[in-house]
C-alpha positions in Angstrom: 56.6 129.6 -18.4 57.1 126.4 -16.3 60.1 128.0 -14.6 57.8 131.0 -13.7 55.2 128.5 -12.2 57.8 126.9 -9.9 58.7 130.4 -8.6 55.2 131.1 -7.8 54.7 127.8 -6.0 57.9 128.6 -4.0 56.6 132.0 -3.1 53.2 130.5 -2.1 54.9 127.9 0.1 57.2 130.5 1.8 54.0 132.6 2.5 52.2 130.0 4.5 55.5 128.7 6.2 57.0 132.1 7.2 53.7 133.4 8.5 52.7 130.3 10.3 49.4 130.0 8.5 47.5 127.0 10.0 46.2 125.9 6.5 45.2 122.3 7.9 42.8 124.2 10.2 41.3 126.5 7.6 38.3 126.2 5.1 36.9 128.0 2.1 35.1 130.9 3.2 34.5 132.8 0.0 31.2 134.1 1.1 33.0 136.3 3.5 34.2 138.3 0.7 31.0 138.5 -1.3 31.7 135.6 -3.5 28.9 133.2 -2.8 28.9 132.0 -6.4 32.6 130.8 -5.9 33.6 132.4 -9.3 37.1 133.5 -10.0 36.7 137.0 -8.7 38.1 136.6 -5.2 38.7 133.9 -2.6 38.9 133.6 1.2 40.6 130.7 3.2 39.8 131.1 6.9 40.2 129.8 10.3 37.1 131.7 11.5 37.9 134.4 14.3 41.6 133.8 13.9 43.1 134.0 10.5 41.9 134.9 6.9 43.8 134.8 3.7 42.0 136.7 0.9 43.2 136.3 -2.7 42.5 138.9 -5.2 43.4 137.5 -8.7 42.3 140.8 -10.3 43.8 143.0 -7.8 41.9 145.9 -6.3 40.3 145.8 -2.7 37.7 143.9 -0.9 35.5 143.9 2.0 35.7 141.0 4.6 32.8 140.0 6.8 34.1 139.8 10.3 30.5 139.7 11.8 31.3 136.5 13.7 34.7 137.6 15.0 35.6 139.9 17.9 38.6 142.0 18.5 41.4 143.7 16.5 43.0 142.2 13.4 46.1 143.2 11.6 46.0 143.6 7.8 49.1 142.7 5.7 49.5 142.4 1.9 51.6 139.8 0.1 52.7 140.0 -3.5 52.5 136.5 -5.0 54.3 137.5 -8.2 57.5 138.4 -6.4 57.4 136.7 -3.0 59.2 138.4 0.0 57.9 139.9 3.0 54.4 141.1 4.0 53.6 144.7 3.2 51.5 147.5 4.6 48.6 148.8 2.6 46.5 151.9 3.6 44.5 149.8 6.0 46.8 148.2 8.5 44.2 147.1 11.2 40.3 146.3 11.3 38.0 145.5 14.1 35.7 142.4 14.2 31.9 142.6 14.5 30.9 143.5 10.8 32.1 144.0 7.4 35.4 145.8 7.0 37.3 147.3 4.0 40.8 145.8 3.5 41.8 148.8 1.6 43.8 148.8 -1.6 47.1 146.9 -2.4 50.3 148.9 -1.6 51.3 148.8 -5.4 50.3 147.5 -8.8 46.5 147.6 -7.9 45.5 145.9 -11.0 47.6 142.8 -10.4 46.9 139.8 -8.2 47.6 140.2 -4.4 46.9 138.1 -1.2 45.8 139.7 2.0 46.6 138.2 5.5 44.2 139.2 8.1 45.1 137.9 11.4 44.1 138.5 15.2 
């Protein structure tokens, strides 16, 4: 089980590095995905108006509140269980200005996924 944990850490580090995610400039923004209680249902890490990482531990989809953002954003999915490149889901782009649906994961919808939403 520890070996698998090391793999997951390696996948997460590669995700942040390969996608140039500025984590040092980002903050918790769980409220943007409807998780004001900060429970374990879903998480959002954001540099508002630029990049959002949404983690869905139970899979499925989510809405993201982009009311405070303008312009077009790309939506890509990352499988934290296997690592690798970003994947397209049914929604590949959204517009700022309101709540948007991120769609469903490209596969294994009941498993955990991360969604990268970037201007």
